C-alpha positions in Angstrom: -0.3 0.0 0.0 1.4 3.7 -1.2 1.4 5.3 2.3 0.0 8.6 1.2 -3.2 7.1 -0.4 -4.7 7.1 3.1 -2.5 9.0 5.1 -4.4 11.9 6.3 -2.3 14.9 7.1 -2.7 18.4 9.0 -1.6 21.7 7.4 1.8 22.2 9.3 2.3 18.4 8.3 1.6 18.9 4.6 4.3 22.1 4.4 6.8 19.8 6.1 6.7 17.9 3.2 6.5 20.3 0.8 9.6 21.4 2.2 11.4 18.2 2.1 10.4 17.5 -1.6 12.4 21.1 -2.5 14.7 21.5 -0.3 16.1 17.9 0.3 15.2 16.4 -3.3 15.6 19.4 -4.9 12.0 19.5 -6.7 11.8 23.7 -7.4 8.5 24.5 -6.0 7.7 26.0 -9.0 7.9 22.7 -10.5 5.1 21.8 -8.1 3.1 24.2 -8.7 3.1 23.3 -12.0 2.2 20.0 -11.5 -0.3 20.5 -9.3 -2.5 23.0 -11.6 -2.2 20.6 -14.7 -3.9 17.9 -12.2 -7.1 20.0 -11.5 -7.1 20.5 -14.6 -7.0 16.3 -15.4 -9.4 16.0 -12.2 -11.6 19.0 -13.8 -11.6 17.4 -17.1 -12.5 14.0 -16.2 -15.5 15.2 -14.0 -17.3 17.7 -16.6 -15.7 16.8 -20.1 -18.1 18.5 -21.8 -17.2 21.9 -20.0 -15.7 24.5 -22.5 -15.7 27.6 -19.8 -13.6 28.8 -16.9 -14.1 30.3 -14.3 -10.8 30.8 -12.2 -10.9 32.6 -8.6 -7.1 33.2 -7.7 -6.3 34.2 -4.3 -2.9 36.0 -2.9 -0.7 32.8 -2.0 0.6 29.9 -3.8 -3.2 28.2 -4.1 -3.5 31.3 -6.0 -0.7 30.5 -8.0 -2.4 27.1 -8.4 -5.5 28.9 -10.0 -3.0 30.9 -12.8 -1.7 27.5 -13.8 -5.1 26.1 -14.6 -6.0 29.2 -16.5 -3.5 29.6 -18.2 -3.1 25.4 -19.2 -7.1 25.6 -19.6 -6.6 28.6 -22.2 -4.4 26.7 -24.1 -6.6 24.0 -24.2 -9.1 25.7 -25.8 -11.5 26.9 -23.2 -12.9 30.1 -22.6 -11.4 31.6 -19.4 -12.4 34.8 -16.8 -9.8 34.9 -14.3 -10.1 36.8 -11.2 -7.2 38.1 -8.8 -8.3 38.6 -4.8 -6.5 41.8 -4.7 -3.8 43.2 -6.4 -1.5 40.9 -8.4 1.6 43.6 -7.8 1.3 41.8 -4.3 1.9 38.5 -5.2 5.1 37.1 -4.3 7.8 34.1 -4.9 5.9 31.1 -7.4 2.7 32.8 -7.2 3.8 35.6 -8.9 5.9 33.3 -11.3 2.8 31.5 -12.3 0.5 35.0 -12.7 3.3 36.3 -14.7 3.4 33.1 -17.4 -0.6 33.7 -17.6 -0.3 37.0 -18.5 2.8 36.1 -20.8 0.4 33.7 -22.4 -2.0 36.3 -23.3 -4.4 35.3 -20.4 -6.3 38.7 -18.7 -7.5 38.9 -15.2 -11.5 40.6 -15.4 -12.7 42.7 -12.4 -14.6 40.6 -9.7 -18.4 40.7 -10.3 -21.3 37.6 -10.0 -21.1 37.6 -13.4 -17.9 36.1 -13.9 -19.0 32.6 -12.5 -21.3 32.5 -15.5 -19.2 29.3 -16.9 -19.6 25.6 -16.8 -17.0 24.9 -14.3 -16.1 27.4 -11.1 -12.6 26.7 -9.6 -12.5 28.2 -6.5 -8.2 28.7 -5.8 -8.7 31.9 -3.3 -7.5 30.3 -0.1 -5.2 27.1 1.0 -4.4 25.2 3.8 -2.9 28.3 5.7 -6.0 29.9 5.9 -7.2 30.2 10.1 -9.7 32.9 10.4 -12.8 33.7 8.6 -12.9 35.1 4.7 -14.6 38.8 5.0 -14.6 41.3 2.8 -14.8 40.5 -1.0 -13.7 37.4 -0.1 -16.4 36.4 2.0 -18.5 37.3 -1.0 -16.8 35.5 -3.3 -17.6 32.6 -1.4 -21.1 33.1 -1.2 -21.8 34.0 -4.6 -19.5 30.9 -5.1 -22.1 28.6 -3.0 -25.0 30.4 -4.6 -24.1 30.4 -8.4 -25.6 26.9 -9.0 -22.5 25.8 -11.4 -19.7 22.9 -11.0 -17.2 23.3 -8.7 -13.8 22.1 -8.0 -12.1 22.9 -5.3 -7.5 23.4 -5.3 -6.4 21.3 -2.3 -9.3 22.6 -0.1 -12.4 25.0 0.0 -12.2 28.1 0.6 -12.7 29.0 4.1 -12.7 25.4 5.2 -10.2 24.6 7.8 -7.7 22.1 6.9 -7.1 20.4 10.2 -10.8 20.6 11.7 -12.7 20.4 8.9 -14.4 23.9 10.8 -16.3 26.5 9.0 -14.4 29.5 9.2 -17.4 31.9 8.4 -18.2 31.0 4.9 -16.6 28.3 2.8 -16.8 26.7 -0.5 -19.3 24.1 -1.3 -17.1 22.5 -3.7 -18.4 19.3 -6.0 -15.1 18.0 -6.6 -11.8 19.3 -4.5 -8.1 17.8 -6.0 -5.6 17.8 -2.7 -2.2 17.4 -3.3 1.4 15.8 -1.6 -0.8 14.7 1.3 -4.9 14.3 2.0 -6.3 16.9 4.6 -7.9 15.6 8.1 -10.1 18.9 7.8 -11.6 17.0 4.6 -13.3 14.1 6.8 -13.6 15.9 10.1 -16.6 18.2 11.0 -18.7 20.0 8.2 -15.4 18.7 6.0 -17.7 16.2 3.8 -20.4 18.5 3.4 -18.0 21.1 1.7 -15.4 19.1 -0.1 -17.0 16.7 -2.4 -15.5 14.2 -4.5 -11.6 14.0 -3.3 -9.6 13.3 -5.7 -5.7 13.4 -4.7 -2.8 13.7 -6.0 0.8 13.3 -4.8 2.7 15.1 -7.6 4.7 12.8 -8.6 7.1 13.3 -5.4 9.5 10.7 -4.6 8.5 7.6 -1.5 11.4 9.4 0.0 9.2 12.4 1.1 7.3 10.6 3.2 9.7 9.0 5.0 9.3 9.3 8.8 6.2 11.5 8.6 3.5 11.0 11.4 -0.1 11.1 10.1 -2.8 12.8 12.0 -4.7 9.5 11.2 -5.6 7.3 8.3 -8.1 6.5 6.7 -9.8 2.9 6.3 -9.4 0.4 3.3 -10.1 -2.7 1.7 -6.6 -3.7 2.1 -7.7 -3.8 5.7 -10.6 -5.5 5.2 -8.4 -8.0 3.5 -6.2 -8.3 6.7 -9.4 -8.9 9.0 -11.3 -11.6 6.9 -8.4 -13.8 5.3 -9.8 -16.4 2.9 -11.4 -19.2 5.0 -10.2 -22.6 4.4 -12.8 -25.3 3.1 -12.4 -27.4 6.7 -13.9 -24.3 8.7 -16.8 -24.5 10.8 -18.5 -22.4 12.7 -17.2 -22.7 15.5 -13.8 -21.5 13.9 -15.7 -18.1 13.6 -16.5 -17.2 17.1 -19.6 -16.5 19.0 -20.9 -13.5 19.4 -23.6 -12.7 22.5 -26.1 -9.3 22.1 -27.7 -8.1 25.3 -30.3 -5.7 24.2 -33.8 -5.4 23.8 -35.2 -4.2 27.2 -38.6 -3.8 27.6 -40.8 -2.2 23.9 -37.2 -2.4 21.8 -37.4 -5.4 20.4 -35.8 -4.0 17.1 -32.5 -3.0 18.0 -31.4 -6.3 19.3 -32.2 -8.5 16.6 -31.0 -5.9 13.9 -27.3 -6.4 15.9 -27.7 -10.5 16.0 -28.8 -10.3 12.6 -26.3 -8.0 11.1 -23.2 -10.1 13.4 -24.3 -13.3 11.1 -24.2 -11.2 7.9 -20.3 -10.0 9.0 -19.8 -13.6 9.4 -19.9 -14.9 12.9 -20.0 -18.6 13.1 -23.1 -18.2 15.9 -25.2 -15.5 17.2 -27.5 -15.6 21.2 -29.3 -12.9 21.1 -30.5 -12.3 25.6 -33.6 -10.0 25.3 -36.6 -9.1 27.4 -38.9 -12.2 28.0 -41.5 -9.6 26.3 -39.5 -9.6 23.6 -38.3 -12.8 22.9 -40.8 -13.7 20.1 -39.8 -11.0 17.8 -36.1 -13.3 17.4 -38.6 -15.8 15.6 -38.9 -14.4 12.0 -34.8 -14.8 11.9 -34.1 -18.7 13.1 -30.6 -18.4 13.0 -30.7 -16.2 16.2 -30.5 -18.4 19.2 -32.5 -16.2 21.9 -32.3 -16.2 25.3 -35.1 -15.2 27.9 -32.8 -12.6 30.2 -35.4 -12.5 33.2 -32.9 -12.2 35.8 -28.8 -11.1 35.5 -28.6 -15.2 36.2 -30.0 -16.3 33.1 -26.8 -14.6 31.6 -24.5 -16.9 32.7 -24.0 -19.3 30.7 -24.2 -17.5 27.3 -21.6 -15.0 28.6 -19.8 -18.2 29.2 -19.8 -19.4 26.1 -19.2 -16.2 24.4 -16.2 -15.0 21.9 -17.9 -11.3 22.3 -20.3 -9.7 24.0 -22.3 -6.0 21.9 -24.1 -4.7 25.2 -26.2 -1.7 24.5 -29.0 -2.5 21.7 -32.4 -1.3 23.1 -31.2 -1.9 26.1 -33.1 0.8 28.1 -32.1 2.4 31.2 -34.3 1.2 33.7 -33.4 -1.7 36.6 -33.5 -4.5 34.3 -31.5 -2.8 32.1 -28.9 -1.7 34.6 -28.6 -5.6 35.8 -28.2 -6.7 32.3 -25.5 -3.9 32.1 -23.7 -4.9 35.1 -24.0 -8.7 34.6 -22.1 -8.3 31.2 -19.8 -5.9 32.4 -18.4 -8.3 34.8 -18.2 -11.5 33.0 -14.9 -9.6 31.5 -15.6 -10.6 28.0 -14.3 -8.4 25.0 -17.5 -6.3 24.9 -18.6 -3.9 22.1 -20.6 -0.9 24.1 -23.4 1.0 22.2 -26.6 2.8 22.9 -28.1 2.9 26.2 -25.2 0.7 27.7 -22.9 4.2 26.9 -25.2 6.3 28.8 -25.2 3.5 31.6 -21.0 3.8 31.8 -21.7 7.8 32.0 -23.6 7.4 35.0 -21.1 4.8 36.3 -17.8 5.1 35.0 -14.7 2.4 34.8 -12.3 1.8 32.6 -11.3 -1.3 30.6 -8.8 -2.3 27.7 -10.9 -5.0 26.1 -14.0 -3.3 25.0 -15.0 -0.5 22.0 -16.9 2.2 22.9 -19.3 3.2 20.0 -20.7 6.8 20.9 -22.7 9.4 18.3 -21.8 12.9 18.9 -25.0 13.4 21.9 -23.5 10.4 23.5 -19.9 11.4 23.5 -20.9 14.7 25.1 -22.3 12.5 27.5 -18.9 10.6 28.4 -17.0 13.2 28.7 -19.3 15.6 30.6 -19.4 18.3 27.9 -21.4 19.9 24.8 -22.2 17.7 21.3 -21.2 20.9 19.9 -17.7 20.7 21.5 -17.3 17.1 20.4 -18.0 18.4 17.0 -15.7 21.2 17.2 -12.7 19.1 17.7 -14.1 15.6 16.9 -10.4 13.9 17.0 -9.5 15.4 20.3 -12.9 14.1 21.9 -11.9 10.5 20.4 -9.0 11.1 22.4 -10.6 12.0 25.1 -12.9 9.0 25.3 -9.6 6.6 25.2 -7.9 8.4 28.2 -10.6 8.3 30.2 -12.5 4.6 29.5 -9.7 2.6 28.0 -10.4 0.5 25.2 -11.3 1.4 21.2 -13.6 4.8 20.7 -15.8 4.6 16.9 -17.2 8.4 17.6 -19.6 7.4 15.2 -21.1 10.3 12.3 -20.2 12.1 9.0 -16.4 10.6 8.7 -16.3 8.4 11.5 -13.4 8.4 14.0 -11.7 4.9 15.4 -9.1 5.4 18.1 -6.9 3.2 20.2 -4.7 4.5 22.9 -0.8 4.8 20.8 -2.1 4.8 17.5 -2.4 6.9 14.7 -6.3 7.3 14.7 -8.8 5.6 11.6 -11.1 7.7 9.9 -14.0 6.4 7.6 -15.0 8.1 4.3 -18.0 6.0 3.1 -21.0 6.4 4.2 -24.3 8.9 2.9 -26.7 10.7 4.6 -29.7 8.9 4.6 -28.3 6.7 6.7 -29.0 9.0 10.0 -31.8 6.6 10.4 -33.1 4.7 13.4 -31.5 1.3 13.7 -28.2 2.3 11.9 -26.1 2.1 14.9 -27.1 -1.3 15.9 -26.1 -2.6 12.8 -22.7 -1.4 13.2 -22.9 -2.4 16.5 -23.4 -6.0 14.8 -21.1 -6.1 11.9 -18.1 -5.0 14.5 -18.8 -7.6 17.2 -19.4 -10.2 13.8 -15.9 -9.0 12.8 -14.0 -9.1 16.6 -15.3 -12.6 17.0 -13.6 -13.9 14.1 -10.4 -12.5 14.1 -9.8 -11.6 18.2 -8.7 -7.7 17.3 -11.1 -5.7 18.8 -8.9 -2.5 16.9 -9.1 -3.8 13.2 -12.4 -5.0 13.8 -14.5 -1.6 15.0 -11.8 0.1 12.1 -12.8 -2.2 9.1 -16.3 -3.0 11.0 -17.2 1.0 10.0 -15.8 1.3 6.6 -18.2 -2.3 6.0 -21.1 -0.6 7.5 -20.9 2.9 6.0 -19.8 1.1 2.3 -23.0 -1.1 2.8 -24.7 2.1 3.7 -23.5 3.6 0.0 -24.6 0.2 -1.7 -28.1 0.3 -0.5 -28.6 3.7 -1.0 -27.8 3.5 -4.9 -32.0 3.3 -4.7 -32.1 6.8 -3.0 -30.7 8.0 0.4 -34.5 9.3 2.0 -35.9 6.3 3.3 -33.2 3.9 3.4 -33.7 1.6 6.4 -31.1 -0.1 8.6 -32.4 -3.4 7.5 -31.9 -2.3 3.9 -27.9 -3.0 4.7 -27.8 -6.2 6.2 -28.1 -8.3 2.5 -25.1 -5.5 1.6 -22.8 -6.2 4.4 -22.6 -9.8 3.3 -21.2 -8.7 -0.1 -19.0 -6.5 1.7 -17.4 -9.0 3.9 -16.8 -10.7 1.2 -14.7 -7.6 0.1 -16.9 -6.3 -2.8 -17.0 -3.3 -0.6 -16.9 -0.9 -4.3 
């Protein structure tokens, strides 16, 4: 695996990679800028082959220099190009100034800013790059709002202008791109916070820098990939039997909530677990009958859990558990058993009430649950998702899956994983229960909780994307189950 294809970097880390490529490996900065402009234009042409006119908005730094390269190369290919400079080009310095001068020498002109400039087949956002740390104001803010309101396809150069490249925070106003072409290192902010809503489809180009550029670098995070799936689920031998693939025990399904536990149990089966038992409140036992492959336990008292807990390879605790007295008894019994555990839903809320720490569990909070675990507001979690994931691991141990757009999987001492799959249709009841079952099913097979959590998030999101081919609205958690099977058999794409 080529590390940069999955590595995610902060702005400072990418600047360090740039410096190494230029100062140590001898690649001129203007050569990298030229490659970046051509890479962006090539991606634009692939995405919109019928386009014949471009509006290129160039900022005062190197991001604007990339824009001038795009404008010059676009004119050479026969595009009608309208280029606009944010600020006085006389203030340009270094490679950006050379890029503008080459554009002008090739006959390129600048137009004064007006919303009418955006009347083009494709708009290129080359206003601000990864160095932006404050809200755009004045003319720049107006440009960004006009880009978003123009109704034209938008290509962002490296990062959408106004989006913080480290956190995914919108700095006042930020461009909503259809395509972002990013260079040297993928930007972690494209996958955090509001980033997924602003970057559109991301195309990465390493600009042909040598592999030595990345030696010794430490990315802020990494994407989960299909290669990770292959590590978790090697091909089965023909003599395999169900006992080889683990036994998942789902503990949940409190009064009035039968569906969550069944979804988790079925998801564990679809993920490949050899055996799955579901322990629910007695009134919910009948709800499991429609899936005869699931073994069922009427958990009348904690004592009824003793034998199933002893047999389990992995426990999935929380789907539909509730927070009443029965729920607390089941929670305490499951935790006391000391088995590897996936903790979700109301089990997380009970954990927030009765905190403890373990190394052999996976906590799977959504941002609200994460806030309760940390005693902070949901907004604070979303403002620094990586920091929140780290804080949960520090307080509670084990592995955390911080759910949401760009789900994060983090364990102590490890580079966090981020998932770049999934869709808004998955914001629906029961999706977390399916994820819990998938992670438990994978953990039962590979016996590695952290890796099972990362790959489980990837499989779950990929199954959601496959299910959404029929439309995002109205997507049900149960719609993912047949696609989970396809994804664990390595046909995610």
